[in-house]
N, C-alpha and C positions, 0 to 999 in steps of 0.2 A: 812251660815249653821252652826249648832251646833251639834257635834257628841258626843254620849255617847259610851265609849269603856269599855266593861265589861271583866274583867280578873278574875283569881282565887285569886291571892295574890298581884300582882304588883299594885302599887309601895310601899306597906306597909310591905314588907318582902324582904330579899335579895334573891329573886327568880324571875324567868321569866324575867331575864335581857335581853333576846332576844326581848322583846317588847320596850326597851328603845329607840332605834334609830327610830323606826317607830312612837312612840308617840311624840318624839321631832319634827320629820319631819311634822307630822300632825298639831301639835300645832303652827307651823310657818305659817300655811295656813288657819286655822279656829279655832274656839273655840272647845275645847275638854274637856269632863268630864270623868275622870277615875273612874270606879266603881268596886273595888275588891269584889269578892263574899264572901270571908271569911277572911277579914283582921285581923291579930293577934292584931293590935292596929291601932291607927290613925297616928302613926309616919311614916314619909316618908323616905325610904331608897335610893331614887334617887332624888337628889336635882335639882331644877331649870329645871323642865320638861316643864314648860310653860303651864301646864294643871291644871284645877280644879280637886279636888279629893273628891268624895263622899264616905267616909270610914264608911258606915254603917256596923255593925257586922252582922253575919249571923242571929242572933236573939237577941233582947233585948227588953226592954219596949218601946223604941222609934220605933223600927221596928214594933212591935206589934200594936202600936197606928196608925202608918202610914198605915199599912196593913188593919186594921179595917176601917179606913177612906176611903181607896180606895174600899174595898169590899162593903161598904154601898153605895158608889156612883154608882158602876157598878156591882150589885149582880149577874145578869145573866151571864155576861161575866166572872166574877171571878169564879163562880161555874162551868161553862163549861170548863174553863182552868184547874181547879183543877181536874175535872173528867178525862180530857185527860191525864194529866201527871201521875195520879194515876192508870189509867186502860188502857192507850194506849199501843202500841206495843213497850215495853221496857223490859229490864231484871228486875228481882225483885230488885236487888241492885239499879239500876237506878231509879226505881219508888220510892223507899224509900228515896233516896237522893233528888229527885225532890220534893217530898211532904215536906220534911224538909226545902227545900229552897223556898217553895211557899210563906210564909209570906214575906221573903226578896224580892221576885219578885214583890209582890203587893206594897211593900214600894217603890221599885225602880220605878214602874209605876207611883206612885203618884209624886215622886220627879222629874223624867225626864219631866213630863208634866209641873210641876211648874218651872223648869229651862229652858223651851222652847227648848228642844232637838228635832232635826229634824230627826235623824237617830240613831239607836242603832247598834253597831257592837260588837259581842261576840268574844273574842279572843280564845275560845275553843268551840268544838262542844258538850261538856258535860254540866255541870251545868251552866256555863256562857251563853251558847246558850239557855238553858231552861229558864233562867231569861229573856233573850232578846225576846224569843218567847212569854212568858207570857205578857211582856210589850206590844208587838205588838198586841196580842189578846185583851188586855184590852183597849189600847189607840188608836190603829190603826197606831202608828208610825212605819214606815218600819224598818226592821232589816236585818242584814247579819251576817255571821259567818266565822271564820277561822278554818280550821281543820288542825291538825298537824300530830300526829302519833297514840298514844294509844287511843285518843278520837274517832278516826275513827272506832275502834272496841268496843266502849262502849255499843252498843245496847241501846242507849238512844234517843228514838224518832227520829232516823236519818231521815227517809223518811218524817215525819211530818215537821221537822225543815227545811230540804232542800227544800221541796215543798213550804213552806210558806215564806221562806226568799227571799229577792231580789236576792241574789246570795250566794253561799258557796265557799269561797276561800280556796284552798288546797295548802300547802306550797311546794309540790313537785309533779311532774307528776306521779311518781310511786304511791304515796299515793292517788292521785286523782283517779287512776284506782282502787285501793283497795277500796275506798269509793263507787265508782260507781258500783262495783261488788255486793254491798249489797243493792242497791236501785232499785226501779221499773224503767222501761225504761223511763218513762216520767220525772224522776228527773235528769237523767244524764246530760242533757244540762244545768242544773242550777249550775253545779260544774265547777270551773275554776282553773287552776294552776297559782299561782302567788306567787313567792318567798318572804320570809321575806328578808329585806335588812339590811345592816350595813353602818355605816359612814366610809368613807375612809380617813385615816389620811394623813398628808403631808408625802412626801417621807422620810423614816427613814434614819438615818445616817448609814454609813458603820460600821458593827460590828467590834470590836477590835479583835486582836489576843488573843485567849483564848481556853480553853477546850470547845468543842461544848455543847450548852445548849438546852435541850429538854423541851417542855411544854406539859402536858396533862391536859387540863381544862375540867373536866367532873365530874358529880355527882358520888359519890362512891356507886354505885349500881351494881347489878349482870350483867345487860346487857351492861354496859360500858366496861366490859372485862379487868379490871385492872390486874387481876392475869395473864392473857396471856401477857400483856405488861411487867409485872415485870419478867416473865420467859424469855421473849425475851431480856430484859435488862441484866439479869444474863448471858445469852449466849454471849452477846456482851462483857461484862466484862471479861468472860473467854477467849474470843478471843483477848483480849488486846485492844479493841476499847475504846478510851477515850470519856467520856460524863458525863454530869450531867443532872438530870431530876427532874423537879418540878411537883408535882401533886396538882393542884388547884381545890378545891371542897371538899364537905363533904357529908355524907350520911350514910345509915344504915350499910354499910360494912366497916366503918372506922377502927374498931378494926381488922377485918379480913385482910384488906389491910396492916395494920401495921405488922401483924404477917407474911404475905408473904414477906414483905421487910426484916424482921428479918431472916426468914428461908433462903432466898437467899443471906443473908449478903450484902445487898445493902444500908445500912444506910449511908455509906460514899458517895454514888452516887445519892440517891433518897431522896427528901425532901417532906413531906406532909405539905402543906401550909394551909389546911383547907379552909373555905370559904374566898375568897379574894374579896374585893369590885370590882364590874365590871369595874369601871373606872380605878382601879389600874392594872387590867389585860390588858386592852386596852392600857394604858400608857406604860406598860412594853414592849408590842409588838411593839409599835410605836417608842420606844427608842432602838430597836434592842437588847433587853435583851435576846432574844431566837433565835436559828438558825433553829429549826425544831419543828413543831407541830405534836404530835403523838396521835393516838386514836386506841383502840383495841376493838371497840364495837362488840357485837354479836347480833344475831337476832333469833327470833322464831315467829310464827304466833301471831300477835297482840302486839308484843314487839320488836321494832326496831327503829333505828334512822330516823329522818326526814332528814333535811339538817342542821347539827349543826352550830349554829351561831358562836360559838367559833372558829370553823375551818374557817368560812368566815372572821372573824376578823383577824385571823392569816394571811390568804392569802392577805387581804387588806394591811397588814403591810409588805408584801414581804417575809413572812415566809411560805415556802412550807409545804405540809402536807404528812405524811405517815399514812395511816389508813387501816382498813379492808374495804372491798368492801361490806358494809352492808347498809341497809336502802336506802336512796337516795343520798349517797355520790358521786356516779358516775355522778350525775347531777351537782355537784360542782367541783370536782377534775378531770379536763380533762387531757389527756395524755400530758406530758411535764410540768405539774404543781405540780407534786407530784407522789406518788406511792400508789396504792391500792393492798391489798393482801387478800387472803382468811381468813375468820374468824376462830378463835380458832386454829391458826397455829403459835405458837411463833417463830418457825424457819424461816418461811417466813417473819414474821414481823421483826425479827432481821436482816435478810439479806437486807430487804428494807431500814431499818434505816442505816445499815452499808454502803450501796451503796450511800445514800445521804450524809452521813458524809465524805465519802472518796473523794468526788469531790467538793470542795468549789465553783469552777466556775459554774458547772452545778447546784448546789444548788442555787447560786445567780440568774442564768438565770430562774430557776424554780420559784423562788420567784417573779421575775419581771413579768413572764407570769401569775402567780397567781393573782397578783395585777391588771393587765390589765383585766383579766376575771371578777374579782369582780367589778371593776369600770364599766364595760359594762353591767353586768347582775344582780348584787346584791347590787348596791349602793342604799341607802335608798331613795334618792329623785326620783330615777327611779321607784322603787317598790311602793312607797307611791303614786306617781302620778297615777299609774295604779289602785291602790286600790280606791283612791278618785274618779277617773273617773267612776268606777263601782258603787260606792255609789251614785254619782250624776246622774247615768243613769236611770232616773225614768221610762222610757218606755221600758227598757230592750234592746234597739237597739244594744248596744255594746255586751251584753251577747249573743244575737241571732247571731251576726256576727261571733263569734268564741267561741266554747265551751272551748277552752284552751287559756288563756291569759298568755303567758310566758314572764317574764322579762329577756329576753336573747338577 
């Protein structure tokens, strides 16, 4: 079997690193073609994936030529698909984006047929799934999608895509319920819960005697809650708790986060690392460079965590997690594996971090339990095997057997 895997940017930008482990795992079992929807260039940011990459831009002369060639071959199907994405049940923004992506979808339809692709899997329920759906309508090649978090609330032909897909995989049970709530009853059974997975490294070495080191690997955006984390860290400093904290990631709030660090006089304790290559973060965790993974995410309707892969990777390396109880984090961090606190509560976050730092033995045991949980439920060979079984399930027998396929 040959699989096309449609992303937004991966692997042509330092983004969507949470797809890396799954792509590598799939590539060890079958041919896979990666198709980023809007690659900034043809340069690859993730080496040695074992996958072919079709890095067509969102639109250029080549895309236009391929799209025209496909439209001439299948004019009725192309017109029907265009009318559906332009006037179907979507938000105005989604319709505009879909129409802009339509030539790319036609070009992809032409190329996946040429490449002998047997199945198309969209890594998001937004534009990547639109492209996969158009390819399906044009070529008849079956498709499926993964839904994460914000894409569940995109208002982008959700029912149409779910109904026509072989299945829709949702990365957490909470988010599956959120998606099903927006769908007609006949679509609910087509949605399954299947976590993203991570690679579990060898057992890390014992950390040396040092000032405890914290890691927050998260995009610098509003809902990641960095300002609450920094306020909690300032409270810890004022209580005399020793720590160092690295912020790995970049984003639109970079300047604001830097100002908060300055306002709380945390420059001697907190470092902003910017975008760090994914492999470097994984390597640092596996080398016991950090003692605790911290996250202060917030949520509101349509904007919340799924199950953060960075937290999974920390737990796989025996690093326990202190986080807010937002999104689907409770599906990852079980009791005894870390601490979850209410969102937007710096005092509670500070207390949880202090508790973990004050007891090295319990922190070590929490890390060991975290690793065991990830090995059992979030290891990429386990989750990928379940995904590929669903893809291969042509008659839907596995899907009918259980509406929820949990890698737990």
